[in-house]
N, C-alpha and C positions, 0 to 999 in steps of 0.2 A: 528534470533536475540537471543543472549545469555543473559539472565537476572537473572541467579542464583547467590546467594551469594557465592563467592569462599571459604569462611571460613566454610560453612556448606554443601557444595556439592562436590561430587567426581570430580576430575580433569580428563580431557580427552584431546586428541590432538585437538579436535574442540574448546574447551574452551581456550587452549593455543593459538590457532590461533586467537582467539578474542582479545588477548592482543596486546599491541603495541611493544612487544619484537622484532618481525620481522622487525619493522621499525627503531628501534633505536640501534640495536646491533652493526652495524659498528661504530657508533659514540662512544658508550660506550667502545668498544674495542680499539678505537684510543686513547681516553683520559686515559684509563687504561694503555696503552703502554707509554703514556707521563709520567704518574706517575711512572711507572717502570723505565723509563730512568732517571728521576730525582733522584729516590731513589738509583739506582745503581751508578750513577756518584757521588752523594754526599757521599755515603758510601765507595766506592772503590777508589776514587781519592781524591786529595787534594782540589778539587774545590767543594765548597758548593753551590748547586743551590737552594738557599733559600733567601728570603727577608722578610721584615716586612709584617705582615698580617693586617695592620691598615685599608686597604681599603676593606678587606674581608667582614666584617660585614655590612658596608654601602652598598656596591654593591650587596651583597647577599640579603639584605632586599628589595632593589629596584627591583631586578630581580624577587624575589618571589612575590611581589605585582603585577608586570606586567604580569607574567605567570598566576597568579591567575585570573586576569582580563581577560586574553586571554581565559582561560578555561571556565570561567563563561559566557562570551559572546557567546562562541560556544554552551554551554549547553542551553542557552536561545533560540538559533535558533533551537536546537534539540526539546525542549519542545514546541516551537511555531509550529513546523511542526506537532507534535502530536496533538495539539489543533486544527489545521486547518483540519486535517483528521477527528477529531470528528465533526467539523462543516459540512464536506461533508456528514458524516453518518446522522446527524440530518436533513440537508436539503433534503437528499434523502428520508428519512422516511416521511417528511412532504409532499413532492411532491407525493409520492406513496399513502399516505392516502387520499389526495385530489382527486387524479385520481380514486382510487378504491372505495371510499365510497361516495364522494360528486358528482361525475359525475354520472348521473342517468343511471340505467340499462334499464329502460323502456323509449323509446323515439320514436318519429315519424320522419321519413325521410322527410325533407321539399321538396326535389325534386320530390319524388314519392307520398308523402302523406300517405305512408303505414308504419306500425309499423316495426321497425327493430328487427330482431331476437336477442335473448339473446346471441347466439353464436357470432354474428357479434360484439356486444358491448363488450363482454368479450375479444375477440381477439384484438380489438382496444385498450382497456385499459391495458391488459397484455403486449402488444407489446410496449406501451409507457413506462410502468414501467421497461421493459427490457432495454430501452434506458437509464433510470436513473441508472440502474446497470452498463451499458456500460460506463457511464460518469466516475465513480470511477475507472474503469479498464483503461480507456484511460489516466486519470491523472497519474495513476501508471506508465504506460509505458512512458509518457512524462517526468516524473521526473527521470526516469532511462536512459534517452537518447535514447529511442527506439521509433522512429517516425512511423507513419502510423497505419493502422488498421489490418494488416495481422498477427494476433497472435491468438493462439488457444483459448484464453479466451475472446477475443474482437470481432473478425470477426463474430462468430455465432450470436452475439447480435445486430450487425448493418448491416448485409449483405442485409437486406430487404429494406434499405433506397434507395431512387432514386439516380442514378449515373450520369444522363445526364440532362442538363438544359432544353431543349425544344423539343427533338426528342425522338421517340420511340427507344428502344435499338437496334432493328435490322437496323435502319437507322442512328443511331448516329455515330459520329466520335470522335476522341480523343479531338478535339477542343470543343466539347459539354460536356465533362466530368466535373463534379463538382469538386471544389478545393480539398475536402477531398480525393476523390477517385483518382484524378490525382496525387496528391502529394504522396499518399500511393503506387500507382503503380510505380512511379519513385523510391521510396525507396525500393520497393520489388525487383527491378532488382539487388540490391546489395546483395541479400540474396538468390540467385537462388539455392544454395546447401542445404538450410534448408529443413528438412524432412516434408513431408505432405502425407496424404492419403485422402485428401478431394478435392472437386471441387465446382464450383460456383452453381451447381444445387441442390436444396433441395431434400433430399432422403425421400422416403416413406418407410413404413414397409416392403414392398416387395422388396425394393432395387431399384425401378425404379425411374427415375427422372422426373420432370415436363417437359411438352412439351414446346418448344420455348425457353428454356434456353440455354446458350452457352455451347459449347462442352468442356470437360475437356482437360487439357493440355496433350501433348504427354508424359510428364514425368511420367504419371500414368502407362504407359506401358499397359500390357494386363490384369491388375487387373480389375475384373468386379465390377460393382456398388454394387452387393449383397455382394461380398467379402469385399469390403471397409466398407460397413455398419456394417457387422457382426464383422469385425476385430476391429472396433472402438467402437461401442456402443451396439453390439448385445449380449453382455455377460449377462447371467442370473443373477438374484439377488443373488443366492447362490455363483456364481463365484465372484461377486463383494465383497461379505463378506470375501471371502478367499483371495482376492487380497492383496498382501503385499504392493504394491506401492501406495502411496497416489496420487490420480488422480482426483482432483476436477473438471477438464474439462469434466468428464464423465456426469456431470449434465447439460451440455449445449446442445443446439440444434446440430443436425448432418447436416452439409451442405457441399457442394463442394466449393472450392475456386479456382479462376483462377490463383492465385499466391501461391507459397508455404507458408504455415503457420509456423511461428516461434513459439518456445515454449512459454508458458505463463510466465515461469520463466527461464531465461537463464543466470545464474551466471557464472563467469569465472571458467574454469576447474581448479581443484586443482591437485597438485603434491606433491611429498615428500619435494620439496624445500619450499613449503608454511608452512610446519610444522617444518622443520629443516633448517632454512635459511642459516646457515653457510656452508651448502653443496654447495651453489651456487658458492663458490670459486672453487671447483673441476669442476663444470660445465663449468666455464669460462676457466679453464686450458685445459680441454679435447676438447673444442669446435673446435679448429683448426684442430684436427686430425680426426674428425668425417666426414663421407661422407654425403654430403647434399642430401636429398631425396625430391622429389617434394611432397609438401603437398596438400591435397585436399582443394578445395575452401570452406571456412567456412563463416558463417555470420560475419559481421563486429564486432558485440558485442562479439563473441566468439573467433575470431582470433586475436583481438587487444591485445597488451601486457597489462597486468594488474599490473606488478611489474617491478621495475628497476633491474639491475644486482645485486644490493645489497639486494633486497627483499622489498624495499620500495613500498608502494601502489601508483599506478598511477590512477588519477581520470579520468573517462570517459568524453569525450567531450559533452557539452550540445547541444541539438538539438531543433529545432522548430517543433511544431506539431499543426495543427489546428483542430485536432479531437475533443477535449473537446468543443471548440467553436462551431463546426458544430452541435454537439449533443444538446447544449443549444439552438441553433437556431431552431432545430426541435421541442424541447420542447416548446419554445415560440410560434412557429407556431401552434402547437397543442392547446395551450391556446387560441390563437386568433380565431382558428376554433371553439372552444367550446363557446366562447363569441358570435361569429357571429351567431351561431345556437341556442343561448339561453340555453345552457346546464350547465351553471355554474353561480352562484350568484356573484355579484361584490365583496363582502367581501372575498369570497373564492378565487376569481381571484387575489385579492390583495395579499393573502397569497401565492398563486402560484408564482406570480411575485417576491415576496420577497425571496422565496426559490431559484428560478433560479438566482436571483442577488447574493444570498449568495454563490451559486456554482461558479459563475464567479469571485466573489471577492476572494474566497478561492484559486482557482487555480492560480490567479494572485499573491497572496501572497506566495504560495508555489514556484512558479517560481522565485519570488524575492529572496527567501532564496537560491534556487539552483544556481542562476546566479550572486549572490553578495557575493563573498568571501571577506575576510579581505584584505585591500589594500596591495599590494606587498611590499611597502616600510615599512609598519609596521611589516609584517612577517619577512622580510629580516633583518631589524635592530634588532629585538628581537632575532632572531636565531644567528646572528653574535655576538651580545653582550653576549649571553649565551655561545657560543663557546669560546670566549676570556676569559670569567670568568672561565670556566672549564679547559682551557688550562693552565692558571696561578695558578689554585688552588693548584696543588702539590708543586709549588715553595713556597707557603705561609704556608703550613701546615707541610712540611717535618721536620722542626726543632722541632716540638712538637710531631709528630706521628711516625716518622721514617718509617719503612717498612709498617706500617699500612696505610701509605699514598695511597698505591695501592688499597686495597679494599675500603678505604674511598672515593677515587676519583671515583671508579667504581660505588659505591652506589649513590654518589651525581649526577653523570652523568645519571644513570638509573632513579633517582627520577625526576630531573628537565627536562631532555629531554622527559621522559614519559608523564609528564603533558602537555608539549608543543605539543607533537604529538597527545595526546588525543583531545586537542582543535582543531587541524587541521582535525582530522578524523571525529568528530561528527558535524562539522559546516555544512556539507551537508549530512543529514541522510537518503537519499533516494535511495542509491545504494544497492549493494548486500553484503556489509561487514557485518560481524556477529554482529557488534554494531549498525548497521543502523536500522531504523524503519521497522517493518515487514509489508510492504505494501500489500503483498499477503494476509496476515491474515485479514487486514482491509477490503480489497475488498470482501473476502469470508464472513466476518461478515455482510457487507451490503447486499450481495446476500441472505444470510439466512433471514435477517430481511425483505427484500422486498418480498420474497416468503411467509414468515409468514403473511404479510399484505394481499397478494392476496389469501391466504388460508381462510381469514375471509369471512364468508358467507353473511355479511350485513343483518342479519334478522331484522324483525320488532320487536320492544320492546314487543308487545303483545305476541310474541311467547315464551318468556322466563321469563317475569316478574311475571305473575300470575300462577306460577306452584308450585308443592309441594316441590321443592328444595329451594325456596326462603323464608327466615325468615327476612323480612326487619326491624321489630321493636325489634328484640332481643337486649339486654336481658330482656327488659321491657315486651315484649309479644312474646313468643316463638312459636306462631302459624305460620303456613305457609301462604303465600299470597293466596293460593287456599282456605284454610280453612276460612280465614277472608272474602274473597269475597263470599263464600257460606253461611256464617252465617249472613243472612240478618236481624236477630233479635237482633244482637249485637248493642251496642250504637254507634259503628263506623258508622253505616248506618243511624242513626237518623238525621232528617233534622235540628234539633236544637242542638243536643248534639254530632253530629258526629265529627266535627273538634275539639271541646273542649275535647272530650274523647281521640282523637288521640294525641293531644298536651300533655295531662296528661301522656299518655303512653311513649311518647318521653322524657318527663321530668324524668320519672322513669328510663328510659334507661340511661340517663346521670348520674343519681344518682348512679345506680348500677355500671356503668363503672368506675366512679370516685372512688368508694369504693373498687372495685376489683383490679384495676390497680395500686393503690398507695401502695408503700412499707410501711409497719408498722415498 
């Protein structure tokens, strides 16, 4: 996402690509050609291609208002998408805090009557918080038209979920596979050429896999598990610091995948034609004389055309994916299990349900923005009306501007068509365009926040309140909590004067703060 002010930042090819010039240059060139034709014919021949401009002001005002409405409505969708992602971040934090802080660490197993170890409880809670992180990642892929779970940033977070309905994996068949995994496996068949160095078996530090797990696919060749582990995640901390490439997937678990994993971010490949769109004309001219070479099979998202022959952006097709729904089902199932075992208070369970409902409501609204473009009739009528206006513009201004009609028409075309194209580009802000929302950054922010929550040690207040670092009554009383507790002869400890003395100190604190913080 490019968000710099162009007036105060240096320009680059990337920022130029973020403009809509690539989308509108053929139309601007066409209407400039019409203006040149009108100017030359009117000046070099006896025919004057001009008529009254009485309709110019009226139609221009109407078109300006309609285009302004078009752009404003598209920007509202853009901002709504950003607000909905904020709601996902907020709900994710709420769920993680309930799980990590309010679900008790100390508990008794009702089946065995024995105390569960701290390690078991922490694994349980951290795994469910990883599912919360996986939800945001799955929504990102859904909005970008990337179905399934076989992605480098999603599969490691959900691979431990059950895959079969009622049978053990060794006896299960395809008919027993749960919807999320079956749909993802069908989608993965379309991306067989996507790169991967992982398999479905979790790797240990020694590079060995767990027993009883399925065998990796033949596409892995002769690469050993130890080589795979060290090639992917075995780099030292010093090597990571020196790595130039930003690779946030390095922070994720290391697991095998039975299907090739697609990149976490798979934007369309760029070429010189994306930065210099007028060169596409030469590409079209030389295309019949080039020898056709067989192209390797690529994932659908990478091989599909992203621009027309004129350079105009082509929108990816929307896809259906049940991954976010499945994740919320597992979170709801975990909540039901907590309530069944008496591990969560009803009030906190209500907050848990509200947060899950917020996640479901948010993804539904995001999908509504993605799947509800402006009606075709409205877009077609507006664009045709603008084309007619720009086509007849040179005929109306030639008598006043002369040859200035050519740059004037070019500027008017650039201005009006640009605003129209901006509205069309930002009405679906979830793809890989440079003006789209940075969904990858949003997901990484949620990941950092969830890890920050799980880094909290949940200490008892007694461990940090009555220490030498705490001055609770400052500025009225700057003694530490430890000093106040040890000074048993102070009036704070008196049976009759204790609370009275404390209130007097707090009142003095208010007076001092009021005097110090007010500007004179």
